[in-house]
C-alpha positions as CSV (number, residue, x, y, z in Angstrom):
1,M,17.5,-82.2,94.9
2,S,16.4,-82.3,91.3
3,A,13.1,-80.6,92.2
4,T,15.1,-77.7,93.8
5,A,17.3,-77.5,90.7
6,D,14.2,-77.4,88.5
7,V,12.7,-74.6,90.6
8,G,15.9,-72.6,90.5
9,G,16.2,-73.2,86.8
10,H,12.7,-71.9,86.2
11,A,13.5,-68.8,88.3
12,V,16.5,-68.0,86.2
13,A,14.5,-68.5,83.1
14,D,11.8,-66.1,84.4
15,L,14.5,-63.6,85.3
16,R,15.9,-63.7,81.7
17,V,12.4,-63.2,80.2
18,V,11.7,-60.2,82.5
19,L,15.1,-58.5,81.9
20,R,14.8,-58.9,78.1
21,G,11.9,-56.5,78.0
22,R,13.1,-53.1,76.9
23,D,10.1,-51.3,78.4
24,F,10.6,-53.1,81.7
25,R,14.2,-52.0,81.8
26,R,13.2,-48.4,81.2
27,L,10.6,-48.5,83.9
28,L,13.1,-50.1,86.3
29,A,15.7,-47.5,85.5
30,T,13.1,-44.7,86.2
31,R,12.4,-46.2,89.6
32,V,15.9,-46.9,90.6
33,V,17.2,-43.4,89.9
34,S,14.2,-41.8,91.6
35,Q,14.5,-43.9,94.7
36,A,18.2,-43.2,95.0
37,G,17.1,-39.6,95.3
38,D,14.5,-40.6,97.9
39,G,17.3,-42.2,100.0
40,A,19.4,-39.0,100.0
41,F,16.3,-36.9,100.7
42,Q,15.5,-39.1,103.7
43,V,19.0,-38.9,105.1
44,G,18.7,-35.1,105.0
45,L,15.4,-35.2,106.8
46,A,16.7,-37.8,109.4
47,S,19.8,-35.7,110.1
48,L,17.6,-32.6,110.5
49,F,15.0,-34.1,112.7
50,F,16.6,-37.0,114.6
51,F,20.4,-36.5,114.6
52,S,20.8,-32.7,114.9
53,P,23.0,-31.7,117.9
54,E,20.5,-29.1,119.1
55,R,17.4,-31.3,118.9
56,A,16.6,-34.2,121.3
57,A,15.2,-37.5,120.0
58,T,12.3,-38.8,122.0
59,A,9.6,-41.4,121.3
60,A,7.1,-38.6,120.9
61,A,9.4,-36.6,118.5
62,A,10.2,-39.6,116.4
63,A,6.5,-40.6,116.2
64,A,5.5,-37.1,115.2
65,A,8.1,-37.0,112.5
66,F,7.1,-40.4,111.1
67,A,3.4,-39.5,111.2
68,A,4.0,-36.2,109.4
69,A,6.1,-38.0,106.8
70,L,3.5,-40.7,106.1
71,L,0.3,-38.7,106.2
72,P,0.5,-37.9,102.5
73,Y,0.7,-41.7,101.8
74,T,-2.6,-42.0,103.7
75,L,-4.4,-38.8,102.7
76,V,-3.3,-38.3,99.1
77,G,-3.5,-42.0,98.2
78,P,-7.3,-41.9,97.3
79,F,-6.8,-38.9,95.0
80,A,-3.7,-40.5,93.4
81,G,-5.6,-43.7,92.7
82,V,-8.5,-42.0,91.0
83,M,-6.1,-39.9,88.9
84,L,-3.9,-42.9,88.0
85,D,-7.0,-44.6,86.5
86,R,-7.5,-41.5,84.3
87,W,-4.2,-39.9,83.6
88,R,-1.5,-41.5,81.4
89,R,0.8,-43.1,84.0
90,R,4.0,-42.4,82.0
91,Q,3.1,-38.7,82.3
92,V,2.6,-39.0,86.0
93,L,6.1,-40.5,86.4
94,L,7.7,-37.7,84.4
95,R,5.9,-34.8,85.9
96,A,6.0,-36.0,89.5
97,N,9.8,-36.1,89.4
98,L,10.0,-32.6,87.9
99,V,7.6,-31.2,90.4
100,R,9.3,-32.9,93.3
101,A,12.7,-31.6,92.2
102,V,11.3,-28.0,92.4
103,M,9.8,-28.7,95.8
104,V,12.9,-30.1,97.3
105,V,14.8,-27.0,96.2
106,G,12.2,-25.0,98.3
107,V,12.7,-27.3,101.3
108,A,16.4,-26.9,101.1
109,A,15.9,-23.1,101.0
110,L,13.8,-23.3,104.2
111,V,16.5,-25.3,105.9
112,L,19.2,-22.9,104.9
113,G,17.1,-20.0,106.2
114,G,16.8,-21.8,109.6
115,V,13.0,-22.4,109.2
116,V,12.5,-25.6,111.2
117,G,8.9,-25.6,112.2
118,P,5.3,-25.9,110.8
119,L,6.2,-24.3,107.5
120,L,9.0,-26.9,106.9
121,Y,6.7,-29.7,107.9
122,V,4.1,-28.5,105.3
123,A,6.8,-28.3,102.6
124,V,8.0,-31.8,103.4
125,L,4.4,-33.1,103.3
126,A,4.0,-31.5,99.9
127,C,7.1,-33.3,98.6
128,L,6.0,-36.6,99.9
129,S,2.5,-36.1,98.5
130,V,3.8,-35.8,95.0
131,N,6.0,-38.9,95.6
132,R,2.7,-40.8,96.3
133,F,1.7,-40.4,92.7
134,F,5.1,-41.6,91.5
135,L,5.2,-44.8,93.6
136,A,1.6,-45.7,93.1
137,G,2.0,-45.2,89.4
138,L,5.0,-47.6,89.3
139,G,2.9,-50.4,90.9
140,A,0.0,-49.9,88.6
141,S,2.2,-49.7,85.5
142,L,4.2,-52.9,86.0
143,P,1.7,-55.3,84.4
144,H,1.9,-53.3,81.2
145,V,5.6,-54.1,80.7
146,V,5.7,-57.7,82.1
147,P,3.7,-60.8,81.2
148,R,1.2,-61.8,83.9
149,E,3.0,-65.1,84.6
150,H,6.3,-63.3,85.4
151,L,4.9,-60.8,87.9
152,V,6.4,-62.5,90.9
153,M,9.9,-62.2,89.4
154,A,9.2,-58.7,88.2
155,N,8.1,-57.7,91.8
156,A,11.2,-59.4,93.2
157,I,13.4,-57.2,90.9
158,T,11.7,-53.8,90.9
159,P,10.9,-52.9,94.5
160,T,14.0,-54.6,95.7
161,C,16.2,-52.7,93.2
162,G,14.4,-49.5,94.2
163,T,15.0,-50.2,97.9
164,L,18.7,-50.9,97.3
165,A,18.9,-47.8,95.3
166,A,17.4,-45.9,98.2
167,V,20.0,-47.4,100.5
168,A,22.7,-46.4,98.1
169,G,21.4,-42.9,97.9
170,A,21.1,-42.8,101.6
171,G,24.8,-44.0,101.8
172,A,25.8,-41.2,99.5
173,G,23.9,-38.7,101.5
174,Y,25.5,-40.0,104.7
175,L,29.0,-39.8,103.2
176,L,28.3,-36.3,102.1
177,R,27.2,-35.4,105.6
178,S,30.3,-37.0,107.1
179,L,32.5,-35.0,104.8
180,L,30.8,-31.7,105.4
181,G,30.0,-32.1,109.1
182,A,26.7,-31.8,111.0
183,G,24.5,-28.8,110.6
184,D,21.5,-27.3,108.8
185,T,23.7,-26.2,105.9
186,T,24.9,-29.7,105.3
187,D,21.4,-31.0,105.5
188,A,20.3,-28.6,102.8
189,V,23.2,-29.7,100.6
190,V,22.2,-33.3,101.0
191,L,18.6,-32.4,100.1
192,L,19.8,-30.6,96.9
193,F,21.9,-33.6,96.1
194,S,18.6,-35.6,95.8
195,V,17.3,-33.2,93.2
196,T,19.8,-34.4,90.6
197,A,18.4,-37.9,90.9
198,F,14.8,-36.7,90.5
199,L,15.7,-34.8,87.3
200,G,17.5,-37.9,86.0
201,S,14.5,-40.1,86.7
202,A,12.3,-37.6,84.8
203,A,14.6,-37.9,81.8
204,L,14.4,-41.7,81.9
205,A,10.6,-41.6,82.1
206,A,10.6,-39.4,79.0
207,R,12.1,-42.2,77.0
208,M,8.9,-44.3,77.3
209,H,5.9,-43.8,75.0
210,P,3.3,-41.7,76.7
211,D,0.6,-44.4,76.3
212,L,2.8,-47.4,77.3
213,L,1.8,-47.7,80.9
214,G,-2.0,-47.3,80.6
215,P,-4.5,-47.0,81.9
216,D,-6.5,-49.1,79.4
217,D,-9.8,-47.5,78.3
218,A,-9.5,-44.6,80.8
219,P,-12.8,-43.0,81.7
220,P,-13.3,-39.7,79.8
221,A,-14.6,-37.8,82.9
222,P,-13.0,-34.4,83.4
223,T,-10.4,-34.1,86.2
224,R,-12.6,-31.9,88.3
225,R,-15.5,-34.4,88.2
226,A,-13.0,-37.2,88.9
227,L,-11.7,-35.4,92.0
228,R,-15.3,-35.0,93.2
229,S,-15.7,-38.7,92.8
230,V,-12.7,-39.7,94.9
231,V,-14.8,-41.2,97.7
232,S,-17.0,-43.2,95.4
233,G,-13.9,-44.3,93.4
234,L,-12.1,-45.4,96.6
235,V,-15.2,-47.3,97.7
236,A,-15.4,-49.0,94.3
237,G,-11.7,-50.0,94.6
238,A,-12.2,-51.3,98.1
239,R,-15.3,-53.3,96.9
240,H,-13.2,-54.7,94.0
241,V,-10.6,-55.8,96.5
242,R,-13.2,-57.3,98.8
243,E,-14.5,-59.4,95.9
244,R,-11.0,-60.6,95.2
245,R,-10.6,-62.5,98.5
246,R,-7.0,-63.5,97.8
247,A,-5.9,-59.9,97.3
248,F,-8.1,-58.8,100.3
249,H,-6.4,-61.3,102.7
250,A,-2.9,-60.3,101.4
251,L,-3.5,-56.6,102.0
252,A,-4.9,-57.3,105.5
253,A,-1.7,-59.3,106.3
254,V,0.7,-56.7,105.0
255,G,-1.2,-54.0,107.0
256,A,-0.6,-56.0,110.2
257,H,3.0,-56.4,109.3
258,R,3.4,-52.7,108.6
259,F,2.0,-51.9,112.1
260,A,4.5,-54.2,113.8
261,Y,7.3,-53.0,111.6
262,G,6.5,-49.4,112.3
263,V,6.8,-49.8,116.1
264,S,10.0,-51.7,115.6
265,T,11.5,-49.0,113.3
266,I,10.8,-46.2,115.8
267,A,12.3,-48.3,118.6
268,T,15.4,-49.0,116.5
269,I,16.0,-45.3,115.8
270,L,15.9,-44.5,119.5
271,L,18.2,-47.5,120.3
272,C,20.8,-46.1,117.9
273,R,20.4,-42.5,119.1
274,N,20.0,-43.0,122.9
275,Y,20.8,-46.5,124.0
276,F,23.8,-47.9,122.2
277,A,25.3,-44.5,121.7
278,D,25.8,-41.4,123.9
279,P,22.8,-39.2,123.2
280,A,25.2,-36.2,122.9
281,D,27.2,-38.0,120.2
282,V,24.9,-37.7,117.2
283,D,27.5,-38.8,114.7
284,A,27.9,-42.2,116.5
285,G,24.2,-42.7,116.6
286,L,23.7,-41.9,112.9
287,A,26.6,-44.2,112.0
288,L,24.9,-47.0,113.9
289,L,21.6,-46.3,112.2
290,A,23.3,-46.3,108.8
291,A,24.7,-49.8,109.7
292,V,21.2,-51.0,110.6
293,F,19.8,-49.7,107.3
294,A,22.7,-51.4,105.4
295,A,21.9,-54.7,107.1
296,S,18.2,-54.2,106.3
297,G,19.1,-53.4,102.7
298,A,21.1,-56.6,102.5
299,G,18.0,-58.5,103.6
300,F,16.0,-56.8,100.9
301,A,18.6,-58.0,98.3
302,V,18.5,-61.6,99.6
303,A,14.7,-61.5,99.5
304,A,14.9,-60.6,95.8
305,F,16.9,-63.8,95.1
306,V,15.1,-66.3,97.4
307,T,11.5,-65.1,97.0
308,P,10.9,-66.3,93.4
309,V,12.3,-69.8,94.3
310,A,10.4,-69.9,97.7
311,A,7.1,-68.8,96.1
312,R,7.4,-71.6,93.5
313,R,7.9,-74.2,96.2
314,L,5.6,-72.9,98.9
315,G,3.2,-70.8,96.9
316,A,3.0,-67.0,97.4
317,G,0.8,-67.4,100.4
318,G,3.0,-70.0,102.0
319,W,6.1,-67.8,101.6
320,I,4.3,-64.7,103.1
321,T,3.3,-66.9,106.1
322,A,6.9,-68.1,106.5
323,C,8.2,-64.5,106.3
324,F,6.0,-63.3,109.1
325,A,7.0,-66.3,111.3
326,A,10.7,-65.5,110.8
327,A,10.0,-61.8,111.8
328,A,8.3,-63.1,115.0
329,L,11.3,-65.2,115.8
330,A,13.7,-62.2,115.3
331,E,11.7,-60.1,117.7
332,L,11.6,-62.9,120.3
333,V,15.3,-63.0,120.3
334,F,15.4,-59.3,121.4
335,V,13.3,-60.3,124.4
336,V,16.2,-62.3,125.7
337,F,19.3,-60.7,124.2
338,L,19.9,-57.3,122.7
339,T,23.3,-56.3,121.5
340,V,24.5,-54.3,118.5
341,P,25.4,-57.5,116.5
342,L,22.0,-59.0,117.3
343,M,20.3,-55.8,116.3
344,L,22.1,-55.9,113.0
345,L,21.2,-59.5,112.4
346,G,17.6,-58.8,113.4
347,A,17.5,-55.9,110.9
348,F,18.7,-58.3,108.2
349,V,16.1,-61.0,109.0
350,L,13.3,-58.3,109.1
351,G,14.6,-57.0,105.8
352,V,14.2,-60.4,104.2
353,A,10.8,-61.0,105.8
354,A,9.4,-57.5,104.9
355,Q,10.6,-57.5,101.3
356,G,9.8,-61.2,100.7
357,A,6.2,-60.7,101.8
358,K,5.8,-57.5,99.9
359,I,7.0,-59.0,96.7
360,C,4.4,-61.7,96.9
361,V,1.6,-59.3,98.0
362,D,2.4,-56.9,95.1
363,A,2.2,-59.8,92.6
364,I,-1.1,-61.1,94.1
365,V,-2.7,-57.6,93.9
366,Q,-1.4,-57.1,90.3
367,R,-2.7,-60.5,89.1
368,E,-6.1,-60.3,90.9
369,I,-7.1,-56.7,90.1
370,D,-8.5,-55.6,86.8
371,D,-6.6,-52.8,85.1
372,P,-9.4,-50.1,85.2
373,F,-9.3,-50.5,89.1
374,R,-5.5,-51.0,89.4
375,G,-4.6,-47.4,90.2
376,R,-7.2,-47.0,92.9
377,V,-6.4,-50.4,94.4
378,F,-2.7,-49.7,94.6
379,S,-3.4,-46.3,96.2
380,F,-5.8,-48.2,98.6
381,Y,-2.8,-50.5,99.2
382,D,-0.7,-47.5,100.0
383,V,-3.4,-46.2,102.4
384,V,-3.4,-49.5,104.2
385,F,0.4,-49.8,104.2
386,N,1.1,-46.4,105.6
387,A,-2.0,-45.8,107.8
388,A,-0.8,-48.8,109.7
389,F,2.6,-47.1,110.2
390,V,0.9,-43.9,111.3
391,A,-1.1,-46.0,113.8
392,A,2.2,-47.6,115.0
393,A,3.7,-44.1,115.5
394,A,0.7,-43.1,117.6
395,L,1.1,-46.2,119.7
396,A,4.9,-45.7,120.0
397,V,4.3,-42.5,121.9
398,L,2.7,-44.6,124.7
399,V,4.7,-47.8,124.7
400,V,8.3,-47.0,123.4
401,P,10.7,-45.6,126.0
402,D,13.0,-42.8,124.9
403,D,16.0,-45.1,124.7
404,G,14.0,-47.7,122.7
405,F,14.7,-50.6,125.0
406,S,11.8,-52.6,126.3
407,R,11.6,-56.4,126.5
408,V,7.8,-56.3,126.8
409,L,7.6,-54.2,123.6
410,Y,9.6,-56.7,121.6
411,A,7.4,-59.5,122.9
412,G,4.3,-57.6,121.9
413,I,5.7,-57.1,118.4
414,A,6.5,-60.8,118.1
415,V,3.0,-61.7,119.1
416,V,1.6,-59.5,116.3
417,Y,3.8,-61.1,113.7
418,L,3.0,-64.6,114.9
419,A,-0.7,-63.9,114.9
420,T,-0.5,-62.5,111.4
421,S,1.5,-65.5,110.2
422,V,-1.0,-68.0,111.7
423,G,-4.1,-66.1,110.6
424,Y,-2.9,-65.6,107.1
425,G,-1.7,-69.1,106.8
426,I,-5.2,-70.3,107.8
427,T,-6.9,-68.2,105.1
428,V,-4.5,-69.5,102.4
429,K,-5.1,-73.1,103.4
430,A,-8.9,-72.5,103.5
431,G,-8.8,-71.0,100.0
432,R,-7.3,-74.0,98.3
433,P,-9.6,-76.2,96.3
434,P,-9.8,-80.0,96.8
435,A,-6.9,-81.9,95.5
436,V,-7.1,-83.2,91.9
437,A,-4.8,-85.4,89.9
438,P,-1.2,-84.4,90.7
439,R,0.6,-82.1,88.3
440,D,4.1,-80.7,88.4
441,P,3.6,-77.2,90.1
442,V,6.8,-75.9,88.4
443,H,5.0,-75.9,85.1
444,L,1.7,-74.4,86.2
445,P,0.8,-70.8,85.7
446,L,1.7,-68.6,88.7
447,G,-2.0,-68.3,89.7
448,E,-2.1,-72.1,90.2
449,R,1.2,-72.8,92.0
450,G,0.0,-73.7,95.4
451,D,-1.9,-70.4,95.7
452,P,-4.9,-70.7,93.2
453,T,-6.8,-67.7,92.1
454,P,-10.4,-68.0,93.4
455,H,-12.2,-67.0,90.2
């Protein structure tokens, strides 16, 4: 009991240290406001593509929409990484928000004009491509505003607050849609609503010093030459990850998780649209999906509180292993029972597992990777993270029924999660050095708390 109290007390102390940092608070505010805009933007797109009365939702349509939405995360990632190791990251955060605001106005204009086809997809792809620079820049910037030993706590706060802000922005977008009624005009208004958040985030980024977020000792190569060296830069980043075995194994595990999570997400959207609601009643389907996202958001919030404590007790690797085991259990329940309350409970558990694992993976990557490689590695991280979701979307076309209900499917997802949990747990255990004289893990540096850094 006293050990638990000590761990909790140290977590609170870490939280106080992190929140006292003025630069950290400014970076966090920039992220939160921007991701609130992301949430509203995504509601506008979801309403347009999945919950429009005149458009049917099928597994193929859902997979195509997700693949289109995530391709920038895969294709632009390498370019973003090379540039983030050369451009001042504070400037990236500022300008990406401004450019994105202009682009979203263009997307809204296309929707108002009734242009729902290839041109709209290209415009959405462009918006999300710019967002790649912003999100990768946030991950690469965090070690510049937080002491290394507090990165787990910082990663518990920042992505979780960003995700909750996205949920809040999505809620505001959903409320706006409910007040105005379904239709392309309403979707355009929701999209324009997100523009205000992007402009606000740009204003917050401008409050930070241009050199605050690095990169340190950026190479002087001109941008054109840097772009030509994207492939070699990405290879160098991948090699750097390969040499940092702890980071490599964490990225492999989160890629497997993202694949399983992607298939589960597409199935959930179809359950809400076509199984638990009348396919003709798009408002009921969207309301149910909003409840699922709220439950998942609650799981993200809980993960922010429990992960720093759990990572201290189990080590970051141990907590990642436990998260994936919990996700496997949640999917196995769906094999036997599937009701709306259980779906909401499952969304909560998956939210805790997904965010808890990601917090620790982010911290592992930030601690293990040298700053001159950090932009490329975080973009490589994005490529892994989102290419897995694109692969899941491709598989969903073949294995997910149009109503989203399949016991065999949920059993398969559970097997992937369980295999990931066991496999990653084995690598963590194998990477530990022989035991030495016992020391109190609470007082060790983060790299030594049950998850030693192999340097």
